[in-house]
C-alpha positions in Angstrom: 2.8 -2.6 1.7 5.3 -5.4 1.3 4.5 -8.9 0.3 4.9 -10.3 3.8 2.4 -7.9 5.3 0.0 -8.5 2.4 0.1 -12.3 3.1 -0.3 -11.7 6.9 -3.4 -9.6 6.3 -4.7 -12.2 3.8 -4.3 -14.9 6.5 -6.0 -12.7 9.1 -9.0 -12.2 6.7 -9.1 -16.0 6.1 -9.1 -16.5 9.9 -12.0 -14.0 10.3 -14.0 -15.6 7.6 -13.5 -19.1 9.1 -14.3 -17.7 12.6 -17.5 -16.2 11.3 -18.8 -19.6 10.2 -17.5 -21.4 13.2 -14.8 -23.4 11.4 -12.3 -23.8 14.3 -9.9 -25.9 12.3 -9.5 -23.3 9.5 -9.5 -20.4 12.1 -6.6 -22.1 14.0 -4.7 -22.8 10.7 -5.0 -19.3 9.3 -4.2 -17.5 12.5 -1.2 -19.8 13.0 0.1 -18.9 9.5 -0.5 -15.2 10.3 1.6 -15.7 13.4 4.5 -17.2 11.3 4.4 -14.2 9.0 4.2 -11.8 11.9 7.4 -12.9 13.6 9.7 -10.4 11.9 7.9 -7.4 13.5 7.4 -7.0 17.2 4.2 -5.0 16.8 2.7 -7.4 14.3 3.7 -10.4 16.4 2.1 -8.8 19.5 -1.1 -8.1 17.5 -1.4 -11.7 16.3 -1.0 -12.9 19.9 -3.8 -10.4 20.9 -6.0 -11.9 18.2 -5.2 -15.4 19.5 -6.0 -14.3 23.0 -9.4 -12.9 22.0 -10.2 -16.0 19.9 -9.4 -18.2 23.0 -11.7 -16.1 25.1 -14.5 -16.4 22.6 -14.0 -20.2 22.7 -13.7 -20.3 26.5 -10.5 -22.2 26.0 -8.9 -21.5 29.4 -5.6 -23.4 28.6 -5.2 -21.3 25.4 -6.1 -18.1 27.3 -3.3 -18.7 29.8 -1.0 -19.7 27.0 -1.7 -16.5 25.1 -1.3 -14.3 28.3 2.2 -15.8 28.7 3.0 -15.2 25.0 1.7 -11.6 25.2 4.1 -11.1 28.1 7.2 -12.6 26.5 6.8 -11.4 22.8 8.6 -8.1 23.2 11.4 -9.4 25.5 11.8 -12.3 23.0 12.4 -9.8 20.2 14.8 -7.8 22.2 16.8 -10.9 23.1 16.6 -12.3 19.6 14.7 -15.4 20.8 11.8 -15.6 18.3 11.3 -19.2 17.3 11.1 -19.3 13.5 8.1 -21.2 12.1 6.3 -21.4 15.5 2.6 -21.2 14.9 2.0 -19.3 18.2 -0.7 -21.5 19.8 -0.1 -23.1 23.2 -0.2 -26.5 21.6 3.4 -25.7 20.5 6.3 -25.1 22.9 7.0 -21.4 23.6 10.4 -21.5 22.0 10.0 -24.4 19.7 11.2 -23.9 16.1 9.0 -25.4 13.4 9.7 -25.8 9.7 8.4 -22.9 7.6 5.4 -23.7 5.4 6.8 -24.2 1.8 4.6 -21.5 0.4 5.8 -18.9 2.9 9.5 -19.7 2.9 10.5 -17.4 0.0 8.7 -14.3 1.3 9.9 -14.8 4.9 13.5 -15.5 3.8 13.4 -12.4 1.5 12.1 -10.3 4.3 14.8 -11.5 6.7 17.7 -10.3 4.4 
């Protein structure tokens, strides 16, 4: 398994740990980082949006549920059209195609993977 996928799985595990103790801020943070790491793979990207959707359902966050339904629908077409917004954390609090700066600690592994 490559470094990018290892980091993504690490962020997912941190998300699940935070979710288990009800720490919404940490859950949101770690799943957003997993999303940034997932963007080079359509299947990983779709999986992260599925986790985000399930998390929103668990929180009864209807705005986020709708935001994730939309993202689930556009993820594959976005990859096919080359319209994946780099650095975007994937939550509905961020525009669907808004590019965000990559976190400093993830830049190297993401840039290496993109080559």
